[in-house]
VOVEXDO-320306 format. One record per residue (C-alpha): residue number from 1; residue in one letter; z, x, y. Coordinates in nm, 3 decimals. Each point is the difference from the previous one (the first is absolute). Layout:
<nodes>
<node n="NUM" res="A" pz="Z" px="X" py="Y"/>
...
</nodes>
This chain:
<nodes>
<node n="1" res="M" pz="0.136" px="-1.216" py="0.895"/>
<node n="2" res="K" pz="0.004" px="-0.335" py="-0.173"/>
<node n="3" res="G" pz="0.247" px="-0.073" py="-0.276"/>
<node n="4" res="S" pz="-0.090" px="-0.017" py="-0.365"/>
<node n="5" res="D" pz="-0.033" px="-0.382" py="0.005"/>
<node n="6" res="D" pz="-0.243" px="0.019" py="0.293"/>
<node n="7" res="L" pz="-0.206" px="0.262" py="-0.182"/>
<node n="8" res="H" pz="-0.007" px="-0.216" py="-0.312"/>
<node n="9" res="A" pz="-0.129" px="-0.291" py="0.211"/>
<node n="10" res="L" pz="-0.273" px="0.221" py="0.147"/>
<node n="11" res="V" pz="-0.105" px="0.115" py="-0.347"/>
<node n="12" res="R" pz="-0.021" px="-0.363" py="-0.117"/>
<node n="13" res="R" pz="-0.221" px="-0.079" py="0.301"/>
<node n="14" res="V" pz="-0.225" px="0.300" py="-0.078"/>
<node n="15" res="K" pz="-0.030" px="-0.114" py="-0.361"/>
<node n="16" res="N" pz="-0.106" px="-0.342" py="0.130"/>
<node n="17" res="G" pz="-0.283" px="0.161" py="0.199"/>
<node n="18" res="D" pz="0.162" px="0.026" py="0.344"/>
<node n="19" res="L" pz="-0.154" px="0.316" py="0.149"/>
<node n="20" res="R" pz="0.223" px="-0.014" py="0.308"/>
<node n="21" res="A" pz="0.301" px="0.026" py="-0.229"/>
<node n="22" res="F" pz="-0.126" px="0.338" py="-0.119"/>
<node n="23" res="D" pz="-0.031" px="0.111" py="0.363"/>
<node n="24" res="E" pz="0.365" px="-0.100" py="0.053"/>
<node n="25" res="L" pz="0.104" px="0.173" py="-0.322"/>
<node n="26" res="Y" pz="-0.183" px="0.315" py="0.115"/>
<node n="27" res="I" pz="0.181" px="-0.004" py="0.334"/>
<node n="28" res="H" pz="0.340" px="-0.034" py="-0.166"/>
<node n="29" res="V" pz="-0.034" px="0.259" py="-0.273"/>
<node n="30" res="F" pz="-0.230" px="0.256" py="0.159"/>
<node n="31" res="T" pz="0.274" px="0.213" py="0.162"/>
<node n="32" res="P" pz="0.223" px="0.048" py="-0.305"/>
<node n="33" res="I" pz="-0.301" px="0.068" py="-0.223"/>
<node n="34" res="Y" pz="-0.157" px="0.244" py="0.245"/>
<node n="35" res="R" pz="0.334" px="0.180" py="0.043"/>
<node n="36" res="Y" pz="0.044" px="0.020" py="-0.378"/>
<node n="37" res="V" pz="-0.347" px="0.152" py="-0.042"/>
<node n="38" res="Y" pz="0.029" px="0.233" py="0.299"/>
<node n="39" res="F" pz="0.328" px="0.149" py="-0.121"/>
<node n="40" res="R" pz="-0.174" px="0.095" py="-0.323"/>
<node n="41" res="V" pz="-0.332" px="0.136" py="0.122"/>
<node n="42" res="K" pz="0.106" px="0.150" py="0.337"/>
<node n="43" res="R" pz="-0.342" px="-0.037" py="0.160"/>
<node n="44" res="K" pz="-0.069" px="-0.291" py="0.233"/>
<node n="45" res="E" pz="-0.365" px="-0.028" py="-0.106"/>
<node n="46" res="D" pz="0.086" px="-0.009" py="-0.371"/>
<node n="47" res="A" pz="0.279" px="-0.251" py="0.062"/>
<node n="48" res="E" pz="-0.236" px="-0.228" py="0.192"/>
<node n="49" res="D" pz="-0.267" px="0.016" py="-0.272"/>
<node n="50" res="I" pz="0.246" px="-0.057" py="-0.282"/>
<node n="51" res="T" pz="0.172" px="-0.286" py="0.184"/>
<node n="52" res="Q" pz="-0.334" px="-0.175" py="0.049"/>
<node n="53" res="T" pz="-0.072" px="0.048" py="-0.371"/>
<node n="54" res="V" pz="0.337" px="-0.158" py="-0.078"/>
<node n="55" res="F" pz="-0.081" px="-0.309" py="0.204"/>
<node n="56" res="L" pz="-0.348" px="-0.029" py="-0.147"/>
<node n="57" res="K" pz="0.142" px="0.017" py="-0.353"/>
<node n="58" res="A" pz="0.274" px="-0.248" py="0.092"/>
<node n="59" res="Y" pz="-0.255" px="-0.241" py="0.148"/>
<node n="60" res="Q" pz="-0.210" px="0.020" py="-0.315"/>
<node n="61" res="S" pz="0.295" px="-0.041" py="-0.237"/>
<node n="62" res="L" pz="0.226" px="-0.249" py="0.183"/>
<node n="63" res="P" pz="-0.166" px="-0.301" py="-0.169"/>
<node n="64" res="R" pz="0.142" px="0.139" py="-0.328"/>
<node n="65" res="F" pz="0.344" px="0.079" py="0.149"/>
<node n="66" res="E" pz="0.285" px="-0.150" py="-0.201"/>
<node n="67" res="D" pz="0.335" px="-0.067" py="0.162"/>
<node n="68" res="K" pz="0.256" px="0.180" py="-0.215"/>
<node n="69" res="G" pz="0.294" px="-0.049" py="0.232"/>
<node n="70" res="V" pz="-0.048" px="0.308" py="0.218"/>
<node n="71" res="S" pz="-0.134" px="0.024" py="0.352"/>
<node n="72" res="P" pz="-0.378" px="0.019" py="0.034"/>
<node n="73" res="L" pz="0.069" px="0.316" py="0.197"/>
<node n="74" res="A" pz="0.086" px="0.168" py="-0.333"/>
<node n="75" res="Y" pz="-0.350" px="-0.096" py="-0.119"/>
<node n="76" res="F" pz="-0.151" px="0.181" py="0.298"/>
<node n="77" res="Y" pz="0.226" px="0.302" py="-0.061"/>
<node n="78" res="S" pz="-0.118" px="0.009" py="-0.360"/>
<node n="79" res="I" pz="-0.363" px="0.008" py="0.109"/>
<node n="80" res="A" pz="0.085" px="0.265" py="0.263"/>
<node n="81" res="R" pz="0.186" px="0.214" py="-0.252"/>
<node n="82" res="N" pz="-0.297" px="-0.005" py="-0.237"/>
<node n="83" res="A" pz="-0.241" px="0.077" py="0.286"/>
<node n="84" res="V" pz="0.210" px="0.302" py="0.103"/>
<node n="85" res="I" pz="0.015" px="0.121" py="-0.361"/>
<node n="86" res="D" pz="-0.380" px="-0.033" py="-0.021"/>
<node n="87" res="H" pz="-0.034" px="0.191" py="0.327"/>
<node n="88" res="W" pz="0.206" px="0.295" py="-0.127"/>
<node n="89" res="R" pz="-0.172" px="-0.004" py="-0.338"/>
<node n="90" res="K" pz="-0.338" px="0.028" py="0.171"/>
<node n="91" res="K" pz="0.131" px="0.293" py="0.199"/>
<node n="92" res="G" pz="0.151" px="0.152" py="-0.315"/>
<node n="93" res="E" pz="0.341" px="0.031" py="0.159"/>
<node n="94" res="I" pz="0.351" px="-0.081" py="-0.115"/>
<node n="95" res="L" pz="0.165" px="-0.330" py="0.085"/>
<node n="96" res="F" pz="0.305" px="-0.111" py="0.193"/>
<node n="97" res="G" pz="0.269" px="0.248" py="-0.098"/>
<node n="98" res="D" pz="-0.198" px="0.304" py="0.110"/>
<node n="99" res="M" pz="-0.160" px="-0.162" py="0.303"/>
<node n="100" res="G" pz="0.311" px="-0.016" py="0.213"/>
<node n="101" res="D" pz="0.060" px="-0.319" py="0.185"/>
<node n="102" res="G" pz="-0.233" px="0.029" py="0.296"/>
<node n="103" res="V" pz="0.242" px="-0.195" py="0.216"/>
<node n="104" res="F" pz="0.144" px="0.327" py="0.120"/>
<node n="105" res="D" pz="-0.334" px="0.106" py="0.147"/>
<node n="106" res="I" pz="-0.010" px="-0.292" py="0.244"/>
<node n="107" res="P" pz="0.142" px="0.093" py="0.340"/>
<node n="108" res="D" pz="0.299" px="-0.201" py="0.110"/>
<node n="109" res="S" pz="-0.069" px="-0.147" py="0.341"/>
<node n="110" res="S" pz="0.349" px="-0.147" py="0.024"/>
<node n="111" res="G" pz="0.123" px="0.325" py="0.149"/>
<node n="112" res="S" pz="-0.219" px="-0.051" py="0.305"/>
<node n="113" res="D" pz="0.302" px="0.033" py="0.227"/>
<node n="114" res="G" pz="-0.020" px="0.377" py="-0.063"/>
<node n="115" res="S" pz="0.324" px="0.017" py="-0.192"/>
<node n="116" res="E" pz="-0.022" px="0.328" py="-0.187"/>
<node n="117" res="R" pz="0.304" px="-0.089" py="-0.207"/>
<node n="118" res="R" pz="-0.158" px="-0.322" py="-0.131"/>
<node n="119" res="I" pz="-0.313" px="0.189" py="-0.092"/>
<node n="120" res="L" pz="0.198" px="0.267" py="-0.184"/>
<node n="121" res="E" pz="0.208" px="-0.263" py="-0.182"/>
<node n="122" res="K" pz="-0.318" px="-0.178" py="-0.114"/>
<node n="123" res="M" pz="-0.155" px="0.327" py="-0.117"/>
<node n="124" res="W" pz="0.319" px="0.084" py="-0.192"/>
<node n="125" res="A" pz="0.009" px="-0.346" py="-0.164"/>
<node n="126" res="D" pz="-0.369" px="0.023" py="-0.091"/>
<node n="127" res="E" pz="0.059" px="0.342" py="-0.156"/>
<node n="128" res="I" pz="0.284" px="-0.138" py="-0.213"/>
<node n="129" res="V" pz="-0.214" px="-0.286" py="-0.129"/>
<node n="130" res="R" pz="-0.307" px="0.221" py="-0.053"/>
<node n="131" res="E" pz="0.204" px="0.251" py="-0.197"/>
<node n="132" res="G" pz="0.163" px="-0.274" py="-0.206"/>
<node n="133" res="M" pz="-0.326" px="-0.184" py="-0.074"/>
<node n="134" res="G" pz="-0.151" px="0.322" py="-0.132"/>
<node n="135" res="A" pz="0.254" px="-0.001" py="-0.284"/>
<node n="136" res="L" pz="-0.102" px="-0.345" py="-0.128"/>
<node n="137" res="T" pz="-0.243" px="-0.116" py="-0.265"/>
<node n="138" res="S" pz="-0.289" px="-0.210" py="0.128"/>
<node n="139" res="F" pz="0.165" px="-0.321" py="-0.128"/>
<node n="140" res="E" pz="0.334" px="0.084" py="0.164"/>
<node n="141" res="A" pz="-0.172" px="0.078" py="0.330"/>
<node n="142" res="E" pz="-0.208" px="-0.317" py="-0.022"/>
<node n="143" res="A" pz="0.302" px="-0.220" py="-0.082"/>
<node n="144" res="L" pz="0.200" px="0.141" py="0.294"/>
<node n="145" res="T" pz="-0.292" px="-0.018" py="0.242"/>
<node n="146" res="L" pz="-0.078" px="-0.361" py="-0.089"/>
<node n="147" res="K" pz="0.367" px="-0.095" py="0.031"/>
<node n="148" res="F" pz="0.101" px="0.179" py="0.317"/>
<node n="149" res="M" pz="-0.321" px="0.042" py="0.196"/>
<node n="150" res="H" pz="-0.181" px="-0.319" py="-0.097"/>
<node n="151" res="D" pz="0.302" px="-0.228" py="-0.060"/>
<node n="152" res="L" pz="-0.122" px="-0.134" py="-0.333"/>
<node n="153" res="S" pz="0.247" px="-0.160" py="-0.238"/>
<node n="154" res="N" pz="0.070" px="0.160" py="-0.337"/>
<node n="155" res="K" pz="-0.180" px="-0.292" py="-0.163"/>
<node n="156" res="E" pz="-0.312" px="0.072" py="0.207"/>
<node n="157" res="I" pz="0.024" px="0.373" py="-0.070"/>
<node n="158" res="A" pz="0.040" px="-0.067" py="-0.372"/>
<node n="159" res="S" pz="-0.312" px="-0.215" py="0.001"/>
<node n="160" res="L" pz="-0.194" px="0.260" py="0.196"/>
<node n="161" res="L" pz="0.104" px="0.294" py="-0.220"/>
<node n="162" res="G" pz="-0.019" px="-0.192" py="-0.327"/>
<node n="163" res="K" pz="0.367" px="0.059" py="-0.075"/>
<node n="164" res="S" pz="0.310" px="-0.215" py="-0.042"/>
<node n="165" res="E" pz="0.235" px="-0.057" py="0.292"/>
<node n="166" res="E" pz="0.266" px="0.201" py="-0.185"/>
<node n="167" res="A" pz="-0.243" px="0.292" py="-0.037"/>
<node n="168" res="V" pz="-0.073" px="-0.020" py="0.374"/>
<node n="169" res="R" pz="0.372" px="0.008" py="0.082"/>
<node n="170" res="Q" pz="0.039" px="0.303" py="-0.227"/>
<node n="171" res="L" pz="-0.296" px="0.175" py="0.167"/>
<node n="172" res="Q" pz="0.153" px="-0.065" py="0.342"/>
<node n="173" res="S" pz="0.346" px="0.113" py="-0.105"/>
<node n="174" res="R" pz="-0.133" px="0.314" py="-0.168"/>
<node n="175" res="G" pz="-0.223" px="0.070" py="0.298"/>
<node n="176" res="I" pz="0.283" px="-0.026" py="0.251"/>
<node n="177" res="R" pz="0.221" px="0.220" py="-0.217"/>
<node n="178" res="K" pz="-0.276" px="0.262" py="-0.033"/>
<node n="179" res="M" pz="-0.059" px="-0.006" py="0.374"/>
<node n="180" res="R" pz="0.369" px="0.062" py="0.065"/>
<node n="181" res="E" pz="0.014" px="0.283" py="-0.251"/>
<node n="182" res="S" pz="-0.321" px="0.166" py="0.117"/>
<node n="183" res="T" pz="0.063" px="0.007" py="0.372"/>
<node n="184" res="R" pz="0.196" px="0.275" py="0.160"/>
<node n="185" res="F" pz="0.146" px="-0.257" py="0.237"/>
<node n="186" res="D" pz="0.268" px="-0.260" py="-0.061"/>
<node n="187" res="L" pz="-0.144" px="-0.352" py="-0.017"/>
</nodes>
């Protein structure tokens, strides 16, 4: 994926009317946005629909995008987060903390060499994380997921969640501590 400076340049080109720049932006941010959505809705069809909604909303709103010193990817995550929240509200279901993480439902093809031990180790690790994530508030789970699964900076996470960077660090610290305390395994 392109770096933050490259994404900023693409956004500037989109704002100047360059439609090909949006195509490039789409190519570079599609995978992380789709993965983010999929992990929260667990159904491929829903993830595809929501991801397309995210890009439509981004396309419509990018002319008003203001550079506030964070990666444009955080802007896309913000739109995706709101789209997922809308999805669950329409379904009348509870958000992130009670949804699990979805990532654990995706088969791991890396064990294609038939190594039973690797498969068991992955299942054990997934169980630890699943059990730990279940003990977190939605904000703690979101802060940890954005940090460790999506590699966002604390500044980007703070912008996305509408919190200060210090509050994000506290959420992450509290979340990790709760995960350690709630699992029956040693982390």
